C-alpha positions, 0 to 999 in steps of 0.5 A, a space after each residue: 684610648 682607655 686601657 683596662 688592667 686585668 692583672 694585679 700590679 706588682 711593680 712600676 717604673 718611668 718609661 722614657 719618651 721614645 725618640 720616634 714619637 712626634 713632638 707635641 703640637 705647641 699652641 700659640 699664645 693669644 695676647 689679650 688687651 691688658 694694662 701691662 701691655 707695653 706701648 709699641 713704638 708706633 700705632 695706627 690712629 684716626 682723627 675726627 673733627 667735632 664742630 659745635 655751635 657752642 664754640 668758634 673753634 673745632 675740636 679734634 679727637 685722635 684715637 690710636 689703636 693697637 693691633 693684637 696677634 697680627 697675622 693670625 686668625 686672632 688678630 684684633 684692633 683695639 683702642 689704646 689711647 685717645 687725645 683731644 686738641 682744640 684752640 679753645 682752652 676754656 675746657 683744657 683741664 677736664 679735657 686732659 682728665 677725660 683723655 687720661 681716664 679714657 686711655 686708662 680704660 682702653 688699656 685695661 682691656 675687657 668690654 669697653 663699649 660701655 664708655 659710649 653710653 656713659 659719655 652720651 648720658 652726660 647733659 650740659 645744664 646750659 642745653 645741647 644742640 642739633 647736629 647736621 642730620 637733625 640729631 640732638 646732642 645733649 653735650 660736647 661730652 656726649 658727642 665725644 661718645 658718638 665719635 668713640 662709637 663711630 671709631 669702634 664701628 670702623 675697626 669692627 668692635 661694634 656693628 652699626 645699629 640699623 633698622 631691619 628690612 621690615 622696619 626700613 620698608 615701613 620707614 620708606 613707605 611713611 616717608 613717601 606718604 608724607 612727602 606725597 601729602 605735604 612738602 618735600 624734605 630739605 636736603 640739608 637735614 634729610 628730614 622734613 622741617 616740621 619733624 619733631 625730636 624722637 625720644 628714642 634716637 634723639 633725631 628730629 625726624 618724627 612726623 605725624 600721619 593719621 594721628 600716628 607719630 613715626 620716626 623716619 630715622 629709627 622707625 619708632 612709631 606710636 599712635 594715639 
């Protein structure tokens, strides 16, 4: 409340706080992710299996999370460190380097979602491979990026990118029309064997109907 002084000020003094006054409300400190945050004795984690046609042995990616401000409205679960393990020792050096760099970026805090796109942009000069479901993966590093995205979605950092209701209806209609005209899809890949690779979502799910190429995975459509 503003008080307007009408008279001339001739003296001043400090008034002690009255004991009857209620203490000021304290605001709880909200802890954000930063590099000086001490590692707790235990962390929550999840392990993901990566099996590629490029190696006989599987790769196991473990991501441990720290819970910030537990029990409050500001509670957050954020990646804190990452470990990659495999019987295949061929890539041991770069795997160790990658885990240390990724863990350091996680602990730095801020927006770490960019790591997904950065890892996905790495291409193997010897060529990539198709995962189950028909999605093309350009490298093992790119698949590690997929795992990190999957983990971020699981802990609520990212929302899963899915077609909206209108796009999904369009995709379902195209799929039904294609299956009516030709053969049904194979249960293994969920998409027709004649499907082409989509340049937008990197999934082998593009079909051709009436000179119109439509992706049955993301809905991208181009007509000639």
